[in-house]
C-alpha positions as CSV (number, residue, x, y, z in Angstrom):
1,M,-1.4,25.9,8.9
2,S,-0.8,22.7,6.9
3,I,-1.6,21.4,3.6
4,N,-5.3,19.1,4.4
5,S,-6.2,17.9,0.9
6,N,-5.0,16.6,-2.5
7,F,-6.7,19.2,-4.1
8,E,-4.4,21.8,-2.2
9,K,-1.4,19.5,-3.0
10,L,-2.1,20.1,-6.8
11,V,-2.4,23.6,-6.7
12,F,0.8,24.0,-4.4
13,E,2.9,22.0,-6.9
14,K,1.5,23.9,-9.9
15,I,1.9,27.6,-7.7
16,D,5.9,25.9,-7.0
17,K,6.1,25.8,-10.9
18,I,5.0,29.2,-11.6
19,P,8.9,31.0,-13.1
20,Y,10.1,34.1,-11.4
21,G,8.5,37.1,-12.7
22,E,5.5,35.1,-14.0
23,T,2.1,34.9,-13.3
24,R,-0.8,32.7,-13.4
25,S,-5.0,33.7,-13.0
26,Y,-6.6,31.3,-10.5
27,K,-8.2,30.0,-13.9
28,E,-5.3,28.8,-15.4
29,I,-4.1,27.0,-12.3
30,A,-7.5,25.3,-12.0
31,I,-7.5,24.1,-15.6
32,A,-3.8,23.4,-15.3
33,I,-5.2,20.3,-12.5
34,G,-7.9,19.3,-14.4
35,K,-10.5,21.2,-12.6
36,P,-11.0,24.2,-14.9
37,N,-14.4,25.0,-12.9
38,S,-12.8,25.1,-9.2
39,Y,-10.7,28.6,-9.8
40,R,-12.6,29.6,-6.2
41,A,-11.3,26.6,-4.3
42,V,-7.9,27.3,-5.8
43,A,-7.8,30.6,-4.5
44,N,-9.3,29.1,-1.2
45,A,-6.1,27.2,-0.9
46,C,-3.4,30.2,-1.5
47,G,-5.0,31.6,1.3
48,K,-4.4,28.1,3.3
49,N,-0.5,28.8,1.8
50,P,1.6,27.9,5.3
51,I,4.5,29.7,3.6
52,P,4.3,33.2,1.6
53,I,6.6,34.3,-0.7
54,V,8.7,30.6,-0.9
55,R,6.0,29.1,-2.5
56,P,4.5,32.0,-4.9
57,C,1.1,32.1,-4.3
58,H,2.1,36.0,-4.8
59,R,2.4,35.0,-8.5
60,V,-1.6,34.1,-8.9
61,I,-3.5,36.7,-10.0
62,C,-7.3,36.9,-10.9
63,S,-8.2,36.8,-14.7
64,D,-8.9,40.0,-15.4
65,G,-5.2,41.0,-14.2
66,S,-6.5,42.1,-10.7
67,A,-4.3,41.3,-7.6
68,G,-6.6,39.3,-5.7
69,G,-5.9,38.4,-2.3
70,Y,-3.0,37.1,-0.8
71,S,-3.1,35.5,3.0
72,A,0.5,36.8,4.2
73,S,1.2,39.4,6.8
74,G,0.5,43.1,4.2
75,G,-2.3,41.3,2.6
76,T,-2.8,42.7,-1.1
77,K,-0.7,45.7,-1.1
78,L,2.0,43.3,-0.6
79,K,1.6,41.2,-3.1
80,E,1.4,43.8,-5.7
81,I,5.3,44.8,-4.3
82,L,6.3,41.4,-4.9
83,L,4.8,41.4,-8.2
84,K,6.3,44.7,-9.2
85,I,9.9,43.5,-8.0
86,E,9.4,40.4,-10.1
87,S,8.5,42.5,-13.2
88,L,11.6,44.9,-13.0
């Protein structure tokens, strides 16, 4: 799966800069790219991530602190494990 749009490129550029052990919400990413109402589109872009774990979409969570989805094999359970590992 390849990156198809400039929007996805902007999202992935922001995600690539999230430091190890930190998270950002889909809404925070949307605000950071100048599209504050596009948090669902940010989540959709994360779902298209062609290199999960390498591009740390697991660090992007819901505003309420819940994990949200994860496109890598293992889904949300893997995302929660990765976040726990990074919080140690």
